[in-house]
N, C-alpha and C positions, 0 to 999 in steps of 0.2 A: 624589389618588384612586389607590388601588392597583388595578390590573387583573390579575385572574388569567387566565393563558393556558391554553387547552386544548391538546390534543395537536397540532392543526394549527398553532396559533400557535407552539408550541415547534419544530416542524419547519421552519417558515418562518424563524424566528429563527436556527436552526442553519445553514440554507442561506445566509442573508444574511451571517452572521458569517464564513463561509468565502469567500464571493464576493458582495460588495455590488453587483456589476454585473449580476447575474442579472435577466432580464426577468420580467414577470408570467407570460408564456407558458412560459418555461423552468421556473419554480418550479411552476406549475400542472401541467406534465407530470410533474414529479418527485413530486408529492404527490397526483396524480390529482384535481385540482380545476380549475375554469375560471379563466382569467386574471382575470375580473371579481371572482371570489371572493377571489383572491389580492390584487388591488388593494385591495379593501375591507378585508381583514384587515390589510394593511400600513399603510393609512391610519389605521386604529384604533390600531395599535401606535405609530405616529408621534404621533397626537393625544394618546395617553395618556403620551407621553414614555418608553415602553418602549424604542423605538428613538430614540436621541438624535441620530443623524446618520450620515453615511457618510464614509469617508476612504480615502486611498490609502496603501499601504505603499511607502515610498520607500527606495531604496538610499542611505544617508546619505553614503557615500564619494563618490558621484557628485554630491552637492550641497554638497560641501566640509566635511562634518562628520567630523573625524578623532578626536575625543575625546567619549566618552559615559560618563556616570557616574550611579550612584544615590547620593544624598546623604541621610544621616540626620542630624538635628540636633534640639536641644532649643530651646525658646523659652519665655519666661516667659508664664504664662497671660494677663496683661494686655497682652502685645504680640502675641499669636497672630494676631488678625484683621488688624492692620496689616501684620504680617510676611508673611502669606499673600497679602494684596493686593499687596505689593511683589514677591513671587515671581511672581505672576500677570502682572505688568506686564513681566517680563523675557522677551525673545524666546528666551533660551537655555534656559528652563525649559519642559518639555513635559508634565510630569505632577506633580501635588501630592497627597500622601496624608497624612491623619492616621492615626497608627499607635500601637500599644501599645508599652510598653517604656520603656527609659531615655531614648530620644530620641522626641519626640512627633510629629515631622514627617519625612516622607520625600519626596524629589522627584527628578526626573530632570533632569540638566543636560547640555547638549551645546555643543560649540564646535568651531572649526576645528582647534585644536591643544590639547595638554595644557597648555601655558603659558597660552593664552587661557582655558581652563577654570579654572585656578588663579587667574587675575586676576579672573574673574567671581565666584568664591567669595570671594576676599579683598576685592574692591572694591565688590561689589554685594550679596552675600548676607550676609556677616558684619555689615555696618552695619545690616541690618534687625533685628538683635538675636539672631540665631541663635548658639548656643553648643554645645559638646560635639559638634562636627561630625565625622562619619565618612564618608569617601568610598570607594565601591567602584567601581572602573573596570570598564567592560564591555570584555572582550577581543575577543569576537566574538559577534554576534547569531546564535544557532543557528536560531531560528524566531521570527518576530514577527508576530502577528496582532492588530490592534486589535479590541477587543470580545470577545475570548475569555478 
């Protein structure tokens, strides 16, 4: 079921995307509505799966991630579903996208070091059937907000 948001829902979504820890009271004060109205609106947005979840933005270096890359690859149509399932099972993969163009799948891979990242790609990703692999290393995350 697709739920169309009104202006208030859009304002609530924008506020939560920038700071998922805002309270109903804080959001209510920003949009001139009662906390109970905000609570009800957020509950409806969650129930309709417009809001899929909440997350923390983590400094990757402080948790031991020194290599971060976006990987584009092609996969045969008959292997696509099993390959995506295989990617989903890997803890090094944080995002999987179907895309247009020469390469049909794009995903984000992370590891402690560049060598570990190469090993993950060679030993865990290539065997899933991915071909025509292009790796773009992230040099520095300038800004990173999930949900935006």
